[in-house]
C-alpha positions as CSV (number, residue, x, y, z in Angstrom):
1,M,-8.7,-21.6,13.1
2,K,-5.9,-23.1,11.0
3,N,-5.6,-21.1,7.9
4,L,-4.5,-17.6,6.9
5,A,-6.2,-15.2,4.4
6,V,-4.1,-12.7,2.4
7,F,-5.8,-9.9,0.4
8,V,-3.6,-8.7,-2.5
9,D,-3.7,-5.6,-4.7
10,S,-3.0,-5.9,-8.4
11,K,-3.3,-3.9,-11.6
12,N,-3.7,-5.4,-15.1
13,G,-3.1,-8.8,-13.6
14,Q,0.2,-7.9,-12.0
15,I,0.4,-8.2,-8.2
16,S,1.7,-5.1,-6.5
17,E,5.2,-5.2,-5.0
18,S,3.9,-4.5,-1.5
19,S,1.5,-7.5,-1.8
20,K,4.3,-9.7,-3.0
21,R,6.3,-8.7,0.1
22,L,3.2,-9.5,2.2
23,L,3.0,-13.0,0.6
24,D,6.6,-13.5,1.5
25,L,5.9,-12.5,5.1
26,S,2.8,-14.8,5.2
27,S,4.7,-17.8,4.0
28,S,7.3,-17.3,6.8
29,W,4.5,-16.6,9.3
30,L,2.7,-19.8,8.4
31,V,5.8,-22.0,9.2
32,Q,6.6,-20.1,12.4
33,N,3.1,-20.4,13.8
34,G,2.0,-23.9,12.8
35,L,-0.8,-22.8,10.4
36,E,-1.7,-25.1,7.5
37,G,-2.2,-22.9,4.5
38,I,-2.8,-19.6,2.8
39,Y,-5.8,-18.5,0.8
40,V,-5.2,-15.5,-1.4
41,Y,-8.0,-13.2,-2.2
42,G,-7.9,-10.5,-4.9
43,F,-10.1,-8.4,-7.2
44,E,-8.6,-9.3,-10.6
45,E,-8.2,-12.6,-12.5
46,Q,-4.7,-14.1,-11.9
47,S,-2.7,-16.8,-13.5
48,S,-1.6,-19.6,-11.2
49,D,2.0,-18.8,-12.3
50,S,1.6,-15.5,-10.3
51,F,2.1,-17.5,-7.1
52,N,4.7,-20.1,-8.1
53,S,7.4,-18.4,-5.9
54,F,5.4,-18.5,-2.7
55,S,4.9,-21.5,-0.5
56,S,1.8,-23.0,1.1
57,I,-0.8,-21.2,-1.0
58,K,-3.9,-23.4,-1.3
59,Q,-6.1,-21.3,-3.6
60,Y,-6.6,-18.0,-5.2
61,I,-10.1,-16.5,-5.0
62,H,-11.1,-13.8,-7.4
63,I,-13.7,-11.5,-5.8
64,T,-16.1,-9.8,-8.1
65,I,-17.9,-6.6,-6.8
66,P,-21.2,-5.8,-8.6
67,G,-21.9,-2.9,-6.3
68,L,-20.8,-0.9,-3.3
69,V,-19.3,-2.6,-0.2
70,N,-21.4,-0.8,2.4
71,N,-23.0,-3.4,4.6
72,N,-22.7,-7.0,6.0
73,Q,-25.1,-8.4,3.5
74,V,-22.9,-7.4,0.6
75,I,-19.9,-9.4,1.9
76,A,-22.0,-12.3,3.2
77,P,-20.8,-14.7,0.4
78,L,-17.2,-13.9,1.3
79,L,-17.8,-14.4,5.0
80,E,-19.4,-17.8,4.4
81,D,-16.3,-18.8,2.3
82,I,-14.0,-17.6,5.1
83,K,-15.8,-19.7,7.7
84,Q,-15.8,-22.8,5.5
85,K,-12.1,-22.5,5.0
86,E,-11.4,-22.2,8.7
87,I,-9.6,-18.9,8.3
88,G,-8.7,-17.1,11.5
89,Q,-6.1,-14.5,10.6
90,F,-6.3,-11.9,7.8
91,F,-3.4,-9.9,6.4
92,Y,-3.5,-7.1,3.8
93,V,-1.5,-4.0,2.9
94,K,-3.6,-1.0,3.6
95,S,-6.0,0.0,0.8
96,L,-9.3,1.8,0.6
97,L,-11.2,-1.2,-0.8
98,V,-9.9,-3.8,1.6
99,D,-10.2,-1.4,4.5
100,S,-14.0,-1.3,3.9
101,I,-14.3,-5.1,3.7
102,A,-12.0,-5.6,6.8
103,A,-14.1,-3.3,8.9
104,F,-17.2,-5.5,8.2
105,F,-15.2,-8.6,8.9
106,A,-14.1,-7.3,12.3
107,E,-17.7,-6.5,13.2
108,S,-19.2,-9.7,11.9
109,L,-16.6,-12.1,13.3
110,S,-16.0,-10.1,16.5
111,I,-12.3,-10.1,16.1
112,P,-9.7,-7.3,16.6
113,L,-8.5,-5.2,13.6
114,V,-5.1,-3.5,14.0
115,S,-4.1,-0.9,11.4
116,N,-0.8,0.5,10.2
117,V,1.1,-2.7,11.3
118,L,4.9,-2.5,10.9
119,K,6.0,-5.7,12.7
120,L,4.2,-8.8,13.9
121,A,5.5,-11.5,16.3
122,K,4.2,-14.5,18.2
123,V,4.5,-14.2,22.0
124,S,3.6,-16.7,24.8
125,D,0.1,-15.3,25.4
126,G,-0.8,-14.3,21.9
127,Y,0.6,-11.9,19.3
128,Q,2.6,-8.7,19.5
129,L,2.0,-6.0,16.9
130,T,4.0,-2.8,16.4
131,K,2.1,-0.1,14.6
132,S,2.6,3.4,13.3
133,I,0.7,6.1,15.2
134,F,0.4,9.9,15.1
135,S,0.9,10.0,11.3
136,G,4.2,8.1,11.5
137,K,5.8,10.2,14.3
138,A,5.8,7.4,16.8
139,T,5.2,3.6,17.1
140,L,3.0,1.7,19.5
141,T,3.5,-2.0,20.5
142,T,0.3,-3.8,21.5
143,E,-0.5,-7.4,22.4
144,I,-3.7,-9.3,21.5
145,N,-4.6,-12.7,23.0
146,N,-7.1,-13.7,20.4
147,N,-6.0,-16.3,17.9
148,S,-8.1,-14.6,15.2
149,F,-7.3,-11.1,14.1
150,I,-7.0,-8.8,11.1
151,A,-3.7,-7.0,10.5
152,A,-3.6,-4.0,8.0
153,F,0.0,-3.6,7.2
154,N,1.6,-0.2,6.6
155,K,3.5,-0.2,3.3
156,S,6.8,0.2,5.1
157,F,6.4,-3.0,7.2
158,T,9.4,-5.1,8.0
159,F,9.8,-8.8,8.5
160,E,12.3,-11.7,8.7
161,T,11.9,-14.4,6.0
162,T,12.7,-18.0,6.3
163,S,13.7,-19.9,3.2
164,Q,10.7,-21.6,1.6
165,A,10.3,-23.7,-1.5
166,G,8.1,-22.4,-4.3
167,N,4.5,-23.5,-4.8
168,S,3.1,-25.8,-7.3
169,A,0.1,-24.8,-9.4
170,I,-2.8,-23.8,-7.2
171,S,-6.6,-24.0,-7.7
172,Q,-8.7,-21.0,-8.3
173,A,-12.3,-19.9,-7.5
174,V,-14.6,-16.9,-8.0
175,I,-16.8,-15.3,-5.3
176,A,-19.4,-12.7,-6.3
177,L,-20.3,-10.3,-3.5
178,G,-23.9,-9.4,-3.0
179,T,-25.7,-6.2,-4.0
180,D,-27.5,-3.5,-2.0
181,A,-30.9,-2.5,-3.4
182,Q,-30.6,1.0,-1.9
183,N,-27.3,1.8,-3.6
184,K,-26.1,1.4,-7.1
185,L,-22.6,1.7,-8.6
186,I,-23.1,3.7,-11.8
187,E,-19.6,3.9,-13.2
188,N,-15.9,3.2,-12.3
189,Y,-13.2,5.7,-13.2
190,P,-9.9,3.8,-13.2
191,L,-6.8,5.9,-12.1
192,T,-4.5,6.6,-15.0
193,G,-0.7,6.3,-14.9
194,A,1.8,3.6,-15.8
195,I,3.1,3.2,-12.3
196,P,0.7,3.1,-9.3
197,L,1.8,5.7,-6.8
198,P,1.5,3.5,-3.7
199,D,3.7,0.8,-5.2
200,A,6.3,2.8,-7.0
201,A,9.9,2.2,-5.9
202,I,10.8,5.8,-6.9
203,V,8.5,8.8,-6.6
204,V,9.2,12.4,-7.8
205,G,7.0,14.9,-5.8
206,A,6.5,18.5,-6.6
207,G,4.9,21.5,-4.9
208,R,3.9,25.1,-5.3
209,G,7.5,26.0,-6.0
210,F,6.7,25.2,-9.6
211,K,4.4,28.2,-9.7
212,D,2.2,27.0,-12.5
213,P,0.8,23.7,-13.8
214,S,2.4,24.4,-17.2
215,N,5.8,23.9,-15.6
216,W,5.1,20.3,-14.7
217,G,6.8,18.9,-17.8
218,I,10.2,18.7,-16.2
219,V,8.8,16.7,-13.3
220,E,7.2,14.2,-15.7
221,D,10.4,14.0,-17.8
222,L,12.5,13.3,-14.7
223,A,10.0,10.7,-13.5
224,K,10.0,9.0,-16.9
225,E,13.8,8.9,-17.0
226,L,13.9,7.3,-13.5
227,G,11.0,4.9,-14.0
228,A,9.2,6.8,-11.2
229,A,5.7,7.8,-10.3
230,T,4.8,11.5,-9.9
231,A,3.2,13.0,-6.7
232,C,2.3,16.4,-5.5
233,S,1.6,18.3,-2.3
234,K,-1.9,19.1,-1.1
235,P,-1.9,22.8,-2.1
236,V,-1.1,21.7,-5.7
237,S,-4.1,19.2,-5.8
238,D,-6.3,21.8,-4.1
239,L,-5.5,24.2,-6.9
240,N,-6.3,21.5,-9.5
241,W,-2.8,21.7,-11.0
242,R,-2.6,18.0,-10.6
243,P,-5.1,15.1,-10.1
244,H,-6.1,14.5,-6.6
245,H,-4.9,10.9,-6.6
246,E,-1.4,12.2,-6.8
247,H,-1.8,14.1,-3.5
248,V,0.7,12.6,-1.0
249,G,0.2,13.5,2.7
250,Q,-1.8,13.0,5.8
251,T,-5.1,13.3,4.0
252,G,-3.9,11.8,0.7
253,V,-1.9,8.8,-0.4
254,K,0.8,7.5,2.0
255,I,3.8,6.1,0.3
256,A,7.0,4.1,1.2
257,P,9.2,4.1,-1.9
258,K,12.9,3.3,-1.9
259,L,13.6,6.9,-3.0
260,Y,11.4,10.0,-2.7
261,I,12.6,13.2,-4.5
262,A,10.7,16.3,-3.2
263,C,11.0,19.3,-5.5
264,G,9.8,22.7,-4.5
265,I,8.0,21.3,-1.4
266,S,8.5,23.1,1.9
267,G,7.8,20.0,4.0
268,A,4.7,20.8,6.1
269,I,4.0,18.1,8.7
270,Q,0.9,17.0,6.8
271,H,3.0,16.2,3.8
272,L,5.7,14.5,5.9
273,A,3.1,12.2,7.3
274,G,2.6,10.7,3.9
275,V,6.2,10.2,2.9
276,N,8.0,9.4,6.2
277,G,8.0,5.7,5.3
278,S,10.4,6.4,2.4
279,R,13.8,4.7,2.7
280,K,15.7,7.7,1.3
281,I,14.5,11.3,0.8
282,V,16.1,13.9,-1.4
283,V,14.9,17.5,-1.1
284,I,15.4,20.2,-3.7
285,N,14.4,23.7,-2.5
286,N,15.7,27.2,-2.9
287,D,15.0,28.0,0.8
288,P,17.8,26.7,3.0
289,E,15.4,27.0,6.0
290,A,12.7,24.8,4.5
291,P,11.5,22.3,7.2
292,F,11.9,19.4,4.8
293,F,15.7,19.6,4.9
294,K,15.5,18.4,8.6
295,H,14.0,15.2,7.4
296,A,16.1,14.7,4.3
297,D,18.9,12.1,3.7
298,Y,20.2,14.4,1.0
299,G,19.5,18.1,0.3
300,I,20.1,20.4,-2.6
301,V,19.6,24.1,-2.0
302,G,18.8,25.6,-5.4
303,D,16.1,26.6,-7.9
304,V,14.2,23.6,-9.2
305,F,14.1,25.2,-12.7
306,D,17.9,25.1,-12.6
307,V,18.6,21.9,-10.7
308,L,16.1,19.6,-12.4
309,P,17.2,20.2,-16.0
310,R,20.8,19.7,-15.0
311,L,19.9,16.5,-13.2
312,L,17.9,15.2,-16.1
313,N,20.7,15.9,-18.6
314,K,23.1,14.1,-16.3
315,L,20.8,11.0,-16.2
316,K,20.3,11.0,-20.0
317,S,24.1,11.1,-20.5
318,H,24.6,7.8,-18.6
């Protein structure tokens, strides 16, 4: 197999930042491992200009999904395209939609799938992958000796780039997945919010320390001032104070922003599992013994109803 497939996430035609980083990694990987080209797959229409800064991309393929991805027959048109293009390696940043497709790929093509990949390297007998395990509390390095594999990258993955020239205009194609007569997709409910939580560079998270959903205004104001997304702890979403797609943690969304500001969150291990990929963590809590302080880069002991307005006023004055 001589080509590489990269599945990208996008919203309103804009490729996510984590997917752009993955395209950078893929361009470098291609050169280092003697592969010929990259085929990019996504679920929205894209302008060819979206890929001008990335090298070796042969084509962008827009996948349309008329129903649910729940069996091998549904993805049969995509599998046939993969085989025709002689694609042996598949990269994507973890997402629910691509997870479901990748699982069927692994079964249908009889190739290994490695999840939560942080690093990837070529070794003499195959490939070495370092992955996050135990909800981010440890890492595992494994080797596979199959030239074909699927790598689902954790959003906090790292890589070394090699300088590459940009790409000229690429061709585009459309693939429609099949349908399953036993299941029917009735309606989609797109998630709202100007900044998608998994791709936000800055996230402001809040917990039960805010006491009531009516107090959330200061959190949203701070996020707006910082150009950040908002998040919450599991108890908050369980109480329906905030929508469930804002729940960050082991059973919710896992994030890896440049900055995570945790306000009124004690720091239970389940929440930490969702945010430990953050580059910097700031904790604001009135309990100096809160477990979150042990994992923070910076900590402020104080009442969120006192600290946040002062912080917001300071930001507005600059």
